[in-house]
C-alpha positions in Angstrom: 14.8 185.9 -99.3 16.3 186.9 -101.9 12.8 185.5 -103.4 11.1 187.9 -101.0 13.5 191.4 -102.1 12.2 190.2 -105.9 8.8 190.4 -104.9 9.2 193.9 -103.6 10.9 195.0 -106.7 8.0 193.7 -109.0 5.1 195.0 -106.7 6.9 198.6 -106.9 7.5 198.4 -110.7 11.3 198.6 -110.0 13.3 198.0 -112.8 16.1 195.0 -112.8 17.3 195.6 -116.3 17.9 197.6 -119.1 16.5 197.5 -123.1 18.7 196.3 -125.4 18.8 199.6 -127.4 19.6 201.2 -123.6 23.1 199.1 -122.9 24.3 199.3 -126.7 23.7 203.4 -126.6 25.7 203.1 -123.1 27.9 200.9 -124.4 28.6 202.8 -127.8 28.8 206.3 -125.5 31.7 204.9 -123.3 33.4 203.4 -126.7 33.4 206.5 -128.1 35.0 208.5 -125.6 33.7 211.9 -123.7 32.0 214.5 -126.3 31.1 218.3 -125.5 26.9 218.4 -125.1 25.5 220.3 -127.5 25.1 223.7 -126.8 28.2 223.9 -124.3 31.2 225.5 -124.2 34.1 223.5 -125.5 36.7 224.5 -123.4 38.0 221.5 -121.1 41.0 222.3 -118.6 43.9 219.7 -118.0 43.6 219.0 -114.1 45.3 215.2 -114.1 47.7 216.8 -111.8 45.3 216.9 -108.8 45.5 214.4 -106.1 41.6 213.6 -106.2 40.6 211.1 -103.7 37.0 209.3 -103.3 35.8 208.3 -99.9 32.6 206.1 -100.2 31.3 203.4 -99.0 33.5 199.9 -99.4 33.3 197.9 -102.3 31.5 201.3 -104.1 31.8 201.4 -108.2 29.5 204.5 -108.6 32.3 207.4 -107.9 30.5 210.5 -108.4 32.6 213.0 -106.7 36.2 213.2 -105.9 37.8 215.7 -103.4 40.8 217.8 -102.7 42.0 220.7 -100.7 44.8 222.9 -99.8 45.4 226.0 -97.8 45.4 229.3 -99.6 43.6 232.8 -100.3 42.2 233.4 -96.8 41.5 230.1 -95.7 40.9 227.0 -98.2 40.7 226.0 -101.7 38.6 223.0 -102.1 38.8 221.4 -105.7 35.7 219.0 -106.0 35.4 216.6 -109.1 31.9 215.6 -110.4 31.3 212.8 -112.6 30.9 214.3 -116.2 27.3 212.8 -117.3 26.3 214.3 -119.7 29.5 213.6 -121.6 27.9 210.0 -122.2 24.5 210.6 -122.6 22.9 212.6 -125.5 20.0 214.8 -124.4 16.3 212.6 -125.9 18.7 209.7 -127.0 17.6 206.2 -125.1 20.0 206.6 -122.3 18.2 209.8 -121.4 14.5 208.4 -121.7 15.5 205.7 -119.6 17.2 207.9 -116.9 13.8 210.1 -116.8 11.5 207.3 -116.2 14.0 205.7 -113.4 14.8 209.2 -111.6 17.2 207.6 -109.1 19.3 204.9 -108.1 17.3 202.2 -105.8 19.1 200.3 -104.1 17.8 196.9 -102.3 19.8 194.2 -100.0 20.5 192.2 -102.9 20.8 194.4 -105.7 21.3 198.1 -106.5 19.0 199.1 -109.8 21.4 201.5 -111.3 20.2 204.8 -112.9 22.3 204.5 -116.1 23.9 201.1 -117.7 26.9 199.5 -115.5 29.3 200.5 -118.8 28.5 204.3 -117.5 27.7 204.4 -114.1 30.1 201.9 -112.4 32.6 202.5 -115.7 33.1 204.9 -118.3 31.3 207.5 -116.4 32.7 206.8 -112.7 35.7 208.5 -111.7 37.8 205.1 -110.3 40.7 205.1 -109.0 43.7 205.6 -111.6 41.7 206.0 -114.4 41.4 209.5 -116.4 38.0 210.7 -116.8 35.8 213.7 -117.9 34.8 215.5 -114.7 32.9 218.7 -113.7 35.5 220.7 -110.9 34.4 223.1 -108.9 37.1 225.2 -107.6 35.1 226.5 -104.4 36.9 229.3 -101.9 36.5 228.5 -98.3 37.2 231.7 -95.2 39.0 230.3 -92.6 36.0 230.6 -90.2 33.9 228.2 -93.0 32.6 230.6 -94.9 31.9 230.1 -98.8 33.6 232.2 -101.1 33.9 232.3 -104.7 33.1 229.5 -106.7 33.5 228.3 -109.9 32.5 225.5 -112.5 34.7 224.3 -115.3 34.8 221.1 -117.4 38.2 219.3 -117.2 39.8 215.8 -117.2 41.0 214.7 -114.2 42.4 211.4 -112.4 41.6 210.0 -109.1 44.6 208.7 -107.2 43.0 207.1 -104.1 40.0 205.4 -103.2 38.9 205.1 -99.6 36.2 203.7 -97.5 34.5 205.7 -95.2 36.4 203.9 -92.5 39.8 203.8 -94.0 39.8 207.6 -94.6 38.8 208.1 -91.0 41.9 205.6 -89.7 44.3 207.3 -92.2 43.1 210.7 -90.8 44.5 210.0 -87.3 48.4 210.1 -89.3 47.9 212.4 -91.4 50.0 215.6 -91.3 48.8 219.3 -90.9 48.6 220.0 -94.9 47.0 216.9 -95.9 43.7 216.9 -98.0 42.2 214.6 -95.0 43.3 216.9 -92.3 41.5 219.5 -94.7 38.5 217.6 -95.1 37.9 217.6 -91.3 39.3 221.3 -90.6 36.6 222.2 -93.3 33.9 220.2 -92.1 34.1 221.5 -88.8 33.9 224.6 -89.5 31.5 224.4 -92.3 29.2 222.6 -89.3 29.7 225.6 -87.1 28.4 227.8 -89.7 25.5 225.6 -90.2 24.8 225.7 -86.7 25.0 229.7 -86.8 22.7 229.5 -89.7 20.1 227.4 -87.9 20.3 224.7 -89.8 18.5 221.5 -88.3 20.4 218.1 -87.9 18.6 215.3 -86.6 21.1 212.5 -85.0 18.0 209.9 -86.1 19.3 206.7 -86.1 18.3 205.2 -89.3 17.7 201.5 -90.2 19.0 199.5 -92.7 19.3 195.9 -94.3 23.3 195.0 -94.5 24.3 192.3 -96.2 26.7 190.3 -93.9 30.1 188.7 -95.1 28.6 185.5 -94.1 25.9 186.3 -96.7 23.0 186.3 -94.6 21.0 189.9 -94.1 20.4 191.4 -90.9 18.7 195.0 -89.7 20.8 197.0 -88.3 20.5 200.8 -87.3 23.2 203.0 -89.0 25.8 204.3 -87.3 27.8 206.9 -89.2 31.6 208.2 -88.7 32.7 211.6 -88.2 34.4 211.9 -91.6 30.5 211.1 -93.1 29.5 214.2 -91.6 32.6 216.3 -93.1 32.5 214.4 -96.3 29.0 215.7 -96.4 29.6 219.2 -95.4 31.6 219.3 -99.4 28.8 218.3 -101.0 26.4 220.5 -99.2 28.8 223.4 -99.1 28.8 222.7 -103.4 25.4 222.6 -103.6 24.8 226.0 -101.8 27.1 227.5 -104.1 25.3 226.3 -107.2 22.1 227.2 -106.1 23.3 230.9 -106.0 24.7 230.4 -108.9 21.4 229.7 -110.6 19.7 232.1 -109.1 21.9 235.0 -110.1 21.6 233.1 -113.7 17.7 233.4 -113.5 17.0 230.0 -114.6 17.9 226.4 -112.7 16.5 223.9 -110.0 16.3 223.8 -106.2 15.8 221.4 -103.4 13.3 223.2 -101.0 11.7 222.7 -97.8 9.3 225.0 -96.0 10.0 226.3 -92.5 7.9 224.4 -90.5 4.6 226.1 -89.0 3.8 227.5 -85.9 1.7 224.6 -85.1 4.3 222.1 -85.6 6.8 224.0 -83.6 4.0 224.3 -80.7 3.1 221.0 -80.7 7.4 220.0 -80.9 7.3 222.3 -77.7 4.4 220.7 -75.9 5.9 217.3 -76.5 8.8 218.2 -75.3 7.7 219.3 -71.8 5.9 216.0 -71.6 8.8 213.8 -71.8 10.7 216.7 -69.6 13.0 217.8 -72.0 13.8 221.3 -71.6 12.9 223.7 -74.2 14.1 227.8 -73.4 12.1 230.5 -74.1 12.9 231.9 -77.2 15.4 228.8 -78.3 14.8 228.0 -81.7 13.8 224.3 -83.0 16.5 223.9 -84.9 19.0 224.6 -82.1 16.9 222.3 -79.5 16.4 219.6 -81.4 20.4 220.0 -83.0 21.9 218.9 -79.7 19.7 215.9 -79.1 20.9 212.4 -79.0 19.2 208.9 -79.1 20.8 207.8 -76.2 18.0 207.9 -73.9 14.3 206.8 -74.4 13.1 210.3 -73.9 15.1 212.2 -76.5 14.5 209.0 -78.8 10.9 209.8 -78.7 11.3 214.0 -79.2 13.5 212.8 -82.3 10.8 211.0 -83.7 8.3 213.8 -83.8 10.6 216.3 -84.5 11.6 214.9 -88.1 7.4 216.0 -88.4 8.9 219.6 -88.9 11.2 218.5 -91.9 8.5 217.0 -94.1 7.4 218.7 -97.6 11.1 218.8 -99.5 10.7 219.2 -103.3 12.0 220.3 -106.4 11.2 223.6 -107.7 12.3 224.7 -111.4 12.5 228.8 -112.4 13.4 230.4 -115.5 13.3 234.1 -116.6 15.1 235.6 -113.9 11.3 234.4 -111.7 12.7 232.5 -109.0 10.5 231.0 -106.5 8.7 232.9 -103.6 10.4 230.7 -100.7 13.5 229.2 -102.3 15.0 228.3 -99.2 15.5 224.6 -97.8 14.8 225.3 -94.1 16.7 222.4 -92.9 20.0 223.7 -94.3 19.0 227.6 -93.6 20.2 228.5 -97.2 19.2 227.8 -100.8 20.2 224.5 -102.0 20.9 222.6 -105.3 21.1 219.2 -106.0 24.6 218.9 -108.1 27.0 216.5 -106.6 25.5 212.8 -107.4 24.6 212.9 -111.1 25.4 209.1 -111.5 22.3 208.2 -109.2 19.9 210.8 -109.3 18.3 211.9 -112.9 18.1 216.3 -111.9 22.1 217.0 -111.1 23.1 216.6 -114.8 20.5 219.7 -116.0 21.9 221.7 -113.0 24.9 221.2 -113.6 25.0 222.2 -117.3 23.0 225.7 -116.1 26.1 226.4 -113.4 29.0 225.6 -116.1 27.1 227.9 -118.7 26.8 230.6 -116.4 30.4 230.5 -115.1 31.3 230.5 -118.8 29.6 233.6 -119.4 27.2 231.8 -122.1 23.3 230.7 -122.4 22.9 227.7 -121.2 21.8 224.7 -123.3 18.1 224.5 -124.5 17.8 220.7 -124.0 18.9 221.3 -120.0 16.3 224.7 -119.8 13.8 222.7 -121.3 14.1 219.7 -118.6 13.4 221.9 -115.8 9.1 222.1 -116.2 9.2 218.6 -115.9 12.2 217.8 -113.5 10.3 218.7 -110.2 7.6 215.9 -111.3 10.2 213.1 -112.1 12.3 213.2 -108.7 9.0 213.8 -107.0 8.0 210.6 -108.5 11.6 208.7 -107.8 11.8 210.0 -104.3 8.6 208.2 -103.2 9.5 204.8 -104.9 12.8 205.1 -103.1 11.1 205.7 -99.7 8.5 203.1 -100.6 11.4 200.4 -101.4 13.1 201.0 -98.7 10.6 200.8 -96.3 9.1 197.6 -97.6 12.6 195.9 -97.4 12.6 197.3 -94.3 9.2 196.1 -92.8 10.1 192.6 -94.6 13.3 191.9 -93.2 11.8 193.0 -89.6 8.8 190.4 -90.0 11.6 187.9 -91.7 14.5 188.3 -88.5 11.0 188.0 -85.6 9.7 184.9 -86.4 11.8 182.6 -84.8 11.0 184.5 -81.8 7.3 184.9 -81.5 6.1 185.0 -78.5 9.1 186.6 -76.7 9.2 189.3 -75.3 11.3 192.7 -75.8 12.7 196.1 -74.3 11.1 198.8 -75.9 10.9 202.9 -76.4 7.4 204.6 -77.1 8.1 206.8 -79.8 5.2 207.9 -81.4 1.8 208.0 -80.1 -1.3 210.1 -82.0 -3.9 212.0 -80.3 -6.7 209.5 -79.6 -4.6 206.8 -79.0 -4.8 204.2 -82.0 -1.7 204.9 -83.1 1.6 203.5 -81.2 5.2 203.4 -82.5 7.6 202.0 -80.4 11.3 201.4 -81.3 13.0 198.3 -79.6 16.5 198.1 -78.7 17.4 194.7 -79.8 17.4 194.0 -83.0 16.3 196.9 -84.7 12.7 197.2 -85.1 10.6 199.8 -85.7 7.0 198.8 -85.6 3.5 199.7 -84.7 1.6 197.9 -80.9 -1.9 196.5 -81.3 -4.0 199.5 -79.6 -6.4 197.3 -78.3 -4.1 195.4 -76.0 -3.3 198.6 -74.2 -6.5 198.6 -71.9 -6.4 200.9 -68.8 -2.4 201.2 -69.2 -0.9 204.5 -69.6 1.0 204.7 -72.4 2.7 208.2 -73.2 6.0 209.2 -75.2 9.4 208.1 -74.0 7.5 205.5 -72.4 10.1 202.1 -71.8 7.6 199.2 -72.1 8.2 195.5 -72.5 5.9 194.3 -75.8 5.6 190.8 -76.6 5.8 189.6 -80.2 2.2 187.4 -81.1 2.3 187.1 -84.4 4.5 187.8 -87.9 3.9 187.9 -91.7 6.9 188.3 -93.9 4.7 187.9 -97.1 2.4 190.8 -96.1 5.8 192.8 -94.3 3.9 193.2 -90.9 4.8 191.9 -87.2 2.3 192.1 -84.7 3.3 193.4 -81.0 1.0 193.6 -77.7 1.6 195.5 -74.5 2.9 193.2 -71.6 
């Protein structure tokens, strides 16, 4: 199993170690402590009194964010600390150049390929519980209706008081007091979800596949089941990204995450799909409103969600300068302008975008090194995102073939989630195990295969080395 994961990483040129000069530079930076990046304001506030909490998957050590909230003003005051990677990474130095090659932290079932060496990602730069850390501290006003108010970003010294897993935070929320930060996280998260609906944002409840390392040391392919708190926590990150995009647009320089609106042809095809599946889509009801309410609890809605995801293709990064913003700066799924700024330990572009936001909030020009990087960041991030998607898909395909190998010859219940116009591609989703695959269309014969059909398929063969499975319709 581990050897198979390693072969995939080698095939996709996923690095598994850092060059010695990068490791040495990272150790030196952590030993020297945080510094003020070149061209940045020297102002650093003391915010170690804030009772920040980090909420992450269990066992996480690369902590990008820590959260606190209180009631105030016309609603809430959100404090959101973000790891200050620029305080440890010199522009143009070996750590910076290696990070530009990597672009993202990549996750394999058995290994995390970090964006920066562990001495930064999991120690000196991570907002670990009980440690004083240099951070970028957002202060964001949120109205009683969830609306975004004033927002500012400052360099600060902070200390995370508590690190909780999603499950532990969800459990503690049940007994939290009315002004507890966890209670306010739920309130703000629900209000922001309502704001999202009002904006016409798109949210798809598609169960994603993930390869999970089990407590007994084995690996399994499962459908991800998110807790409510994960959605509320994500709303704080989205809120921050929206605030950052507005600040950069006001500054006239920055980097946005964009997604074009689905065109009329795409929406028209989805309406026809809904009609074929017997799913009501009222006249005048938008694409966002229709798909937001779908849940993958019937074969028809599972198939519809798979098709609806086609409307969310084409996301990318767009940089701009000299007060010349892109002609279409919005992210259609978020129904707002948006920027990536909340995960600098795991995502290259956040470090540069944050420096631009910091400078504008402080009232001075952004550092030259941050502005100069904007031109190549969309390309670097695009390449990194492609490698990330390819790695994730390859790992899942390998695990599917491995898990299914002992089951060759067996029959499974499946749902048809995709059929092209020529019936040359038919994709199915098994209920158990968590497998999404194509079927051999030559086996269809005279059968009528439609989206949403519940069918029986037989597993004919598997090839873990080639990451293939071969199903035929029964």
